[in-house]
C-alpha positions in Angstrom: -40.6 12.1 -65.6 -38.4 10.4 -68.2 -35.2 11.9 -69.4 -36.7 13.4 -72.5 -39.5 15.0 -70.5 -36.9 16.3 -68.1 -34.9 17.9 -70.9 -38.0 19.5 -72.4 -39.0 20.9 -69.0 -35.5 22.2 -68.4 -35.3 23.9 -71.8 -38.5 25.8 -70.9 -37.4 26.7 -67.4 -34.0 27.9 -68.6 -35.5 30.0 -71.4 -37.9 31.6 -69.0 -35.3 32.3 -66.3 -32.8 33.7 -68.8 -35.4 35.8 -70.5 -36.4 37.2 -67.1 -32.8 38.4 -66.6 -32.9 40.1 -70.1 -36.3 41.6 -69.5 -35.1 43.5 -66.4 -32.6 45.3 -68.6 -35.0 46.0 -71.5 -35.7 49.7 -72.1 -33.2 50.8 -69.4 -30.7 52.5 -71.7 -28.2 49.7 -71.4 -24.8 50.2 -73.0 -24.2 48.6 -76.4 -21.0 47.1 -77.8 -20.3 46.0 -81.4 -18.8 42.6 -82.3 -18.0 41.9 -86.0 -19.8 44.8 -87.6 -21.8 48.0 -86.9 -25.1 46.1 -86.8 -23.7 43.1 -84.9 -24.3 44.3 -81.3 -24.2 42.8 -77.8 -25.0 44.1 -74.3 -24.3 43.0 -70.8 -27.9 41.7 -70.7 -26.9 39.1 -73.4 -24.1 37.9 -71.2 -26.0 37.9 -68.0 -29.0 36.1 -69.5 -26.8 33.4 -71.1 -25.1 32.8 -67.8 -28.5 32.3 -66.1 -29.5 29.9 -68.9 -26.3 27.9 -68.6 -26.6 27.9 -64.8 -30.1 26.4 -65.1 -29.1 23.7 -67.6 -26.0 22.7 -65.6 -28.0 22.5 -62.4 -29.8 19.4 -64.0 -27.3 18.2 -66.6 -23.9 19.2 -65.4 -21.9 17.1 -67.9 -23.7 18.2 -71.1 -21.8 20.5 -73.5 -23.5 23.8 -74.3 -23.4 25.7 -77.6 -24.0 29.4 -77.1 -23.6 32.8 -78.8 -21.9 34.6 -76.0 -18.9 33.9 -73.7 -16.7 30.8 -74.1 -19.4 28.3 -74.9 -19.0 25.9 -77.9 -19.8 27.4 -81.3 -20.8 24.2 -83.1 -23.2 21.4 -82.3 -21.6 18.0 -81.3 -22.6 15.2 -83.6 -22.8 12.6 -80.8 -24.4 12.5 -77.4 -26.6 15.1 -75.6 -26.0 18.9 -75.8 -27.8 22.2 -75.6 -28.0 25.2 -77.9 -28.8 28.6 -76.4 -29.2 32.2 -77.4 -29.9 34.6 -74.6 -31.3 37.4 -76.7 -32.0 36.5 -80.3 -32.8 39.9 -81.8 -30.4 42.1 -79.9 -30.8 44.9 -82.4 -34.5 45.0 -81.5 -33.7 44.8 -77.8 -31.4 47.8 -77.9 -33.9 49.8 -80.0 -36.6 49.1 -77.4 -38.6 46.9 -79.9 -40.3 44.1 -78.0 -39.5 41.4 -80.6 -36.7 39.2 -79.3 -36.4 35.8 -77.8 -34.4 33.7 -75.3 -33.8 30.4 -77.0 -32.9 27.0 -75.6 -32.8 23.7 -77.5 -31.8 20.2 -76.3 -30.1 18.1 -78.9 -29.0 14.5 -79.1 -26.6 13.3 -81.8 -26.8 16.7 -83.5 -30.6 16.7 -83.8 -33.1 18.6 -81.6 -35.3 16.7 -79.2 -36.8 19.6 -77.2 -36.9 23.3 -77.5 -38.2 26.5 -76.0 -38.3 30.1 -77.3 -39.4 32.6 -74.7 -40.4 36.1 -75.9 -40.0 38.0 -72.5 -41.4 41.3 -73.6 -44.6 39.7 -74.8 -44.6 36.9 -72.2 -45.1 34.2 -74.8 -43.4 30.9 -74.4 -43.1 28.5 -77.4 -42.1 25.0 -76.4 -41.8 21.6 -78.1 -41.0 18.1 -76.9 -40.8 15.1 -79.3 -44.5 15.0 -80.0 -46.1 18.5 -80.3 -45.5 22.2 -80.0 -47.1 24.6 -77.6 -47.5 28.4 -77.0 -48.1 29.1 -73.3 -49.2 25.5 -72.7 -51.7 25.3 -75.6 -50.9 23.1 -78.5 -50.2 24.9 -81.8 -50.0 24.0 -85.4 -48.8 25.6 -88.6 -51.2 27.4 -90.9 -53.5 25.5 -93.3 -53.1 28.1 -96.1 -52.3 26.5 -99.5 -52.7 29.5 -101.8 -49.4 31.4 -102.0 -51.2 34.6 -102.8 -52.8 34.5 -99.3 -49.5 33.6 -97.5 -47.1 35.9 -95.6 -43.4 34.9 -95.9 -40.4 36.4 -94.1 -36.8 36.8 -95.3 -34.7 36.1 -92.2 -31.0 36.3 -91.2 -29.3 39.7 -92.0 -27.4 40.1 -95.2 -24.3 42.3 -94.5 -23.4 45.3 -96.6 -21.3 43.4 -99.1 -24.2 41.2 -100.0 -27.1 43.5 -99.5 -28.3 42.7 -103.0 -29.1 39.3 -101.8 -31.6 40.8 -99.3 -33.2 42.7 -102.2 -33.4 39.5 -104.2 -35.0 37.7 -101.3 -37.6 40.4 -100.9 -38.3 40.4 -104.7 -38.6 36.6 -104.7 -41.2 36.8 -101.9 -43.3 39.7 -103.2 -43.6 38.2 -106.7 -45.0 34.9 -105.3 -46.8 35.6 -102.0 -49.5 37.9 -100.6 -47.3 39.7 -98.1 -43.8 40.1 -96.6 -42.6 40.7 -93.0 -39.2 41.2 -91.4 -39.0 41.0 -87.6 -35.3 41.0 -86.9 -35.2 37.8 -84.9 -34.9 34.4 -86.6 -36.2 32.5 -83.5 -39.2 34.7 -83.3 -40.2 34.2 -87.0 -39.6 30.5 -86.8 -41.9 30.4 -83.7 -44.5 32.4 -85.8 -44.4 29.8 -88.5 -45.0 27.1 -85.9 -48.2 28.9 -84.6 -49.4 29.9 -88.1 -48.8 33.6 -87.8 -46.4 33.3 -90.7 -46.5 30.8 -93.5 -42.9 30.7 -94.5 -39.3 31.8 -93.8 -36.3 31.8 -96.1 -32.6 32.5 -96.1 -29.9 31.3 -98.4 -27.3 31.7 -95.6 -26.0 29.1 -93.2 -27.8 30.0 -90.0 -26.0 29.9 -86.7 -27.3 27.0 -84.6 -28.3 29.3 -81.7 -30.4 31.3 -84.1 -32.2 28.4 -85.7 -32.2 25.0 -84.0 -35.0 25.6 -81.4 -37.3 27.3 -84.0 -36.8 24.5 -86.6 -37.8 21.9 -84.0 -40.9 23.9 -83.1 -42.0 24.0 -86.7 -41.6 20.3 -87.2 -43.4 19.5 -84.1 -46.2 21.8 -85.2 -46.6 20.0 -88.5 -44.5 22.1 -90.7 -41.5 21.5 -93.0 -37.9 22.7 -92.7 -35.4 22.0 -95.4 -32.1 23.2 -96.9 -31.9 24.8 -100.3 -31.8 21.4 -102.0 -35.1 20.4 -100.3 -33.4 18.0 -98.0 -34.1 17.8 -94.3 -32.5 20.8 -92.6 -29.8 20.3 -90.0 -27.8 22.7 -87.9 -25.0 22.8 -90.5 -27.1 23.0 -93.6 -26.7 25.6 -96.3 -29.8 27.8 -96.2 -32.9 27.4 -94.2 -36.4 27.1 -95.8 -39.3 26.7 -93.4 -43.1 26.6 -94.2 -46.4 25.2 -93.3 -45.7 22.3 -95.7 -48.6 23.1 -98.0 -46.7 25.9 -99.9 -43.2 24.5 -99.3 -42.4 24.0 -103.0 -43.1 27.7 -103.7 -41.2 28.9 -100.6 -38.3 26.7 -101.7 -38.4 28.2 -105.2 -38.2 31.7 -103.7 -35.2 30.8 -101.5 -33.3 29.4 -104.5 -33.9 32.5 -106.5 -31.8 34.6 -104.1 -28.6 33.0 -105.6 -29.9 33.3 -109.1 -30.2 37.1 -109.1 
């Protein structure tokens, strides 16, 4: 096994092991704390799951820096060398409301760009993974949808707009429903990016800068599944980009148009 294969394998193992920790606490009435706002919540399960993920990564790559949402891990992605980006429970609001739509996310990056990723959805036992060649769900290769008529497409606004900019969420919803056949909102960015990768969704938009732990793994999945991920200017998306626009590629121009309209409200 070469180094890249080892990192792809470790990403999947770490995501599964961390997700198993979180799953044991799911629907158990676990205590909930708030962080920066009333809807920004965290549980002990987030912390325990992240520690398991970190433990699994450091067992194989002890010197690599780790970027993570919880605890004292780094909060930005290094621009040189290898690193990891992890989110123990992406979709904690779903988790605490007993909704089974959340993910444990792990991405391996080099020089700031992802080279392997895994998003494990523990409550559904679905594992999305990607190396540098393809993307998979539960070991079977996946691809983005082939839809090219926007009126048949389903697009999702992702990332939560806080109370002081809630009109931006309304603008995002309006931009979608006036262009596409349907709209979904799942409450987990990594889940919806995974769903674009396997063709369940056709596009995802936000005008906000996404946290790396919410986005890097899913963006890599989409690209390896044949899709397109850009910023609001249509340039290749990176972990520090303004906005995130993802699609199957066939309708990307229309998805990008919808994302840009959010700031034109």
